[in-house]
C-alpha positions in Angstrom: -35.8 25.5 35.5 -33.6 24.6 38.5 -31.9 21.2 38.9 -29.1 20.3 41.2 -27.9 23.6 41.6 -28.0 24.4 37.8 -30.3 27.1 36.3 -31.5 26.3 32.8 -32.6 29.4 31.2 -35.7 28.8 29.0 -37.0 32.2 28.9 -36.0 35.1 26.4 -36.2 37.7 28.9 -34.1 35.8 31.6 -31.2 35.2 28.8 -31.5 39.0 27.8 -31.1 39.9 31.4 -28.0 37.8 31.9 -26.4 38.9 28.7 -24.4 41.8 30.0 -20.6 41.5 30.7 -20.6 43.2 34.1 -23.6 41.1 35.3 -21.8 38.0 34.1 -18.8 39.0 36.3 -20.8 39.9 39.1 -22.5 36.4 39.0 -19.1 34.8 38.4 -17.6 36.5 41.4 -20.4 35.8 43.7 -20.0 32.0 42.5 -16.4 31.6 42.7 -15.4 33.9 45.5 -18.5 33.9 47.6 -21.0 36.4 49.2 -20.2 40.1 48.6 -21.7 43.5 49.2 -21.9 46.0 46.2 -19.2 48.0 47.4 -16.8 45.1 47.8 -17.8 43.8 44.2 -17.3 47.4 42.9 -13.8 47.4 44.2 -13.1 44.1 43.0 -14.5 44.5 39.5 -13.3 48.1 39.1 -16.6 49.7 38.8 -18.7 52.1 40.9 -21.1 50.9 43.7 -24.0 52.5 42.2 -23.8 50.8 38.8 -23.1 47.4 40.8 -26.1 47.9 42.9 -28.1 48.4 39.8 -27.0 45.1 38.3 -27.3 43.3 41.5 -31.1 44.4 41.6 -31.5 43.2 38.3 -29.9 39.7 38.6 -31.9 39.3 41.9 -35.1 40.2 40.0 -34.6 37.3 37.6 -33.4 34.8 40.5 -29.7 34.5 39.6 -28.8 35.9 42.9 -30.3 36.4 46.5 -29.7 38.2 49.5 -27.5 36.6 51.9 -29.4 37.4 55.0 -27.3 34.9 57.2 -24.5 37.4 57.0 -26.4 40.2 58.7 -26.3 44.0 57.9 -22.5 44.9 58.7 -21.0 46.9 61.5 -23.2 50.1 60.3 -26.4 47.9 59.9 -26.8 49.2 56.3 -24.8 46.6 54.3 -26.6 44.1 51.8 -24.8 40.8 51.4 -25.6 39.0 48.0 -24.8 35.5 47.1 -25.4 33.3 43.9 -28.6 31.3 43.8 -27.2 28.5 41.5 -23.9 26.6 41.1 -24.1 27.3 37.2 -26.3 28.7 34.4 -27.1 26.8 31.1 -28.8 28.1 28.3 -30.0 26.3 24.9 -27.7 26.7 22.0 -30.9 26.1 19.7 -32.7 29.5 20.0 -35.7 28.0 18.5 -36.4 26.4 22.2 -36.6 30.2 23.4 -39.2 31.2 20.9 -39.5 34.9 19.4 -36.1 36.8 20.1 -34.3 33.8 21.1 -31.7 33.9 18.3 -30.7 37.5 19.2 -30.7 36.8 23.1 -28.3 33.8 22.5 -26.1 35.4 20.3 -26.0 38.5 22.9 -25.3 35.9 25.6 -22.3 34.4 23.6 -20.9 37.7 23.0 -21.1 38.7 26.7 -19.6 35.4 27.7 -16.8 35.3 25.3 -15.9 39.0 26.5 -15.8 38.0 30.3 -13.8 34.9 29.2 -11.4 37.1 27.2 -11.1 39.5 30.3 -10.4 36.3 32.6 -7.6 35.2 30.2 -6.1 38.7 30.0 -6.1 38.9 33.9 -4.2 35.6 34.0 -1.5 36.9 31.4 -1.2 40.1 33.4 -0.4 38.0 36.6 2.0 35.8 34.7 3.9 39.1 33.5 4.1 39.9 37.3 5.5 36.5 38.1 2.4 35.7 40.3 2.2 32.2 39.3 4.5 29.3 40.0 6.3 27.4 37.1 4.1 24.6 37.7 0.9 26.4 37.1 2.6 28.2 34.0 3.2 24.8 32.4 -0.3 23.3 33.4 -2.5 26.3 32.2 -3.1 26.9 28.5 -5.5 26.7 25.6 -5.7 25.2 22.2 -8.0 24.1 19.5 -8.6 20.9 17.3 -10.6 20.1 14.5 -12.5 16.6 14.4 -15.1 15.2 11.9 -18.1 13.9 13.6 -21.9 13.8 13.7 -24.3 16.1 15.9 -25.0 12.9 18.1 -21.2 12.3 18.7 -20.5 16.0 19.2 -23.0 16.0 22.1 -21.6 12.9 23.5 -18.0 14.4 23.3 -19.4 17.4 25.1 -21.0 15.3 28.0 -17.7 13.4 28.1 -15.8 16.4 28.5 -18.1 17.8 31.2 -17.9 14.3 33.0 -14.0 14.7 33.0 -14.2 18.4 34.4 -16.3 17.3 37.2 -14.3 14.3 37.9 -11.1 16.6 38.2 -12.9 19.0 40.4 -11.5 18.7 44.1 -14.4 20.8 45.5 -13.7 22.2 48.8 -10.9 19.6 49.7 -7.7 21.1 48.5 -4.1 20.1 48.7 -1.6 23.2 49.3 -1.2 23.8 45.6 -5.0 23.7 44.6 -6.4 26.7 43.0 -9.7 27.6 41.2 -9.4 27.2 37.4 -11.8 28.4 34.7 -12.4 25.8 32.1 -14.1 27.0 28.9 -15.6 24.5 26.5 -16.4 25.3 23.0 -17.5 23.2 20.2 -19.1 24.4 17.0 -19.4 23.2 13.4 -17.5 24.8 11.1 -17.9 25.6 7.4 -15.5 27.6 5.1 -16.7 31.0 4.2 -17.7 31.0 0.4 
């Protein structure tokens, strides 16, 4: 289901197709950096063009991406440009909504997403070590955690409020001289101590 540029996954097969770190990286790159060819994506993501083409075809089959025909076929008439079909993808945390196989598909998607997020953090840390970010960005970026006691309803409200704030602080295409793209990861799960 698509609403306002957001794709809501309600099908186990679509979720399984998405639950691969390289496919998530490809889709993320097309969303963040814009249209690209398999060759340019392979260079950017440090993989080979054949593997990238395979994953692009699979992403296209499930409607995550589409050909960017408006960009033409390149100087040699052979290039295929790809773009993201949606701004974001959401999937239910409650695997029961997906039916049989939903629990495994959600777990696989979760693992793949965490791996991609970890890679993004490691890339940022490597850029910090090379002094590629200003002291203002080094001071502003970071992560942390906190523990609260709440109900499922209030946690849902908290997550909605966090997303409202994220959207409020998004400058979109308007940007100042110091504006950069920022990855914001929100995670909120109930916790019980192991017995």
